[in-house]
N, C-alpha and C positions, 0 to 999 in steps of 0.2 A: 366482520359483518357490519355494514352501514346501518345505523339505527335512525339517524336524523339527516335529512337533506334540506338545506336552505339555499334557494335559488333566486338570485337577483331581487332580494327582499328590500323594500323601502317602506318607511312609515313616516307619515306627515301628520303632525299635530297642528291644526290650523295652518299657520304659514311656516312652522318650524320643522326641519327635516331631522327626525330622531334617529332614523337608520337610512343609509343611502347605498342602495345596490349591494347589499351584503350577500355573499355566497360562501358556504362552507359545508363540509360533511363531517359527521361525528360518528365514530365507530363504537360498537359495543365493547364494554370492558375497559374503557379508558377514562382517565380523570382529566377534564379540561378546565383550564382557567380562562374565564372571560374577564379581561383586565382592562382597566382604564379609569380615569377620574370621573367624578360625578358629572352626569349629563352626557356621557359618551355613548349611551344607548344600551348599556348592559341589562337594565331592568326591562326595557322595552322588548328586547330580544327574548328574555326569559318568559315574559307574559304572553308573547305570541306562541312560544312552544307549549305553554300551559293552557292554551286556548282561552285566555282571558282578554285577548286583543287580536285584531285581525290586521294583516299587512295591508298597506295601501296598494302596493304592487308586488309582484313576485309570488313565489310558492314555497310552502313548507310541507315536508312529509316526515311523519314519525312512524317508523315501522311500515313504511309504504303508503300511509294514509294521511290525508289532510287532518290537522288538529280538529278534534271533535269530542263529543261525549265518549266515544270509544277510546280515543287516545288518552283521555284523562285517566282511564283505568290503569295505564302503564306509566304515568308520569306523576312524580311527587315533587311539588314545588313549595319551597319555603320562602315566602316574601319577606321584605325588609320590615313590613309593618307588624305590630304586635297583634296577632290574630287569635290569641287564646283567651278563654273565658276566665275572668279573675276569680270568680266565686268557686271554681272547681278545685279539688285537690289534684295533685299530679297523677295519682292513680285514676281518678275519675276522668281526667283529661284523656288518658289512654283508652278508657272504655268508650268515650265519646268518639275518638278517632276510629276505633274498631267498628262502631256502629255506622260510621260514615264511609269508611273505605274497606272494601272486602279483602284487600291484600295487606291490611294492617296486622302485624304480628305482635300480639300483646306480650308474649314471652320475650321477644327481642327488645321491646320497649322497656319492660321492667329491668332487663339486663343493662340497657343503656342508662337508665336512671341510676342504677347502682354504680355503674362504671364512672359516672360523672358526679357521684356523691350528692344526688338529689333525693331527699326524703319523700317517699311516695305519699305520705299523709299531709304534706305541706300544701297550703293553698297557693295558687298561682299569684294571688295578690300579695303574698308575703315574700316573693322572690326578689332578689337583687337583679340588676340589669344583666350581670354575668350569668346568674342562675337561669334567668329567663331565656337568655341566648342558648344555653345548654339544652333547655327543655324544648325549644323550637327545633333544634337539630335532632334531638332524640325522637320527637314525634314524626319528623320527616324521614329519618333514616330507618325507622321501624317498618316502613312500608316496603313490600317486596316488589318494588317498581323497577321497570327496565331503565327508566331515565329518572335520576334524582337531581334536582336543581336547588342549590343553596345560594340565595341572593344576599351578598354581603354578610356572611355569618359571623365575621370577626369585628364588626363595627361596634364602637362604643364600649368595649370591654377591656379588662386588664390583660397583661401579657400572659399570666399564668392560666387564665381562663381560655385565652386563645390557644395556648399549648395543649390544654386538656381537650378542647374541641377538635383540634387537628389530629391528635392521637386517637381520639374516639372514631373519627372518620376513617382513618387508616386501618384501624382494627376491625371495622364493621362493614366496609364496602365489599360487596360480593364481586366475584371475578367477572360475571357476565353483565354487570350493571354499568351503565354510563353515568358518570357523575360530572356535573357542571358546577363550578364554584365561581361566582362573580366577586371581584374584590379590587380595591386599589392598594391593598396591603400586600404587595407582590412578594416581598422577601419572606413573609410568614407562610404563604401557601406554596411557594415555589418548590420546596422539597417533595411535595406529594403529587405534583403535576406530571402528566405524560405529554400533554399538548398545551401550548399557550396561544391565546388569540387576543390580540390587543386592538381594542376599539378606540378610534380617535375621531371625535365629532361625527359619530354614526357610520364611519367607514372602517374597514379592516386595515389597520396600519401594519400589522404583522400577524402571521399565522404559521406555526411550525412545531415540530417535535422538540421537546426540551433537551433531550440528550444530544440530538443532532446539532442544536444551537450551540451547546457547549463544545462539542467535538469539532464541528466544521468552522464555526465563527469564533470559537474561544470566548463566548460571552455567556453570562448568566441571564436569566429572564429579567432580573432587576436591571441589569445594564442595558438590555435591549429595550426595556420600558423607558429608561432614561434617554436612549437614543431616539426612540420614536416620538416621545413627548417633549423632547428638547430640554430636559431638566439638567 
């Protein structure tokens, strides 16, 4: 089942083309990697799906509807910015999210905290960068959303924390949920991807099934990334 349709979408900031005639469809129950270096359009695309930004031209449909207040009820978006209140405990952060989002599952959230070794009584202000990254993932993954988007969840953290976050994502993603992960850390997230979409200067440089890429072209996603970006 197709959950997201992106049709000839472009986005212009002043005179800069952030996205250039991008088209793709995303199916329910798959894990997508939106991959590319900084400035390639990954965050712009996610913000439009989250109804935080409008395309300059083109059309986006989520569950058959244009992004709106209604679509926000089925979309969970984790931005790159630190958006959590420093004075709250981790437990209180969950209660805050529960008050804000009807689909927030407090039991799932507490389980995620335990799984990632995050003490519920600890204040957000006391978290290391790695712990804060885990918390942002937990708060997003605890929503019962049809579309979950994690924007650069592995940035600025150590290898062990990255491994923990990836393991947690794999263990907690639901079969009918579409998950989008944006990243330039291709080798770390490649093992969990069903589909890879490479954005290069706002255009789709490659889009395809990860298994087919390996079987037909004999390439890993990391090697395709190197080919597309000329590394």
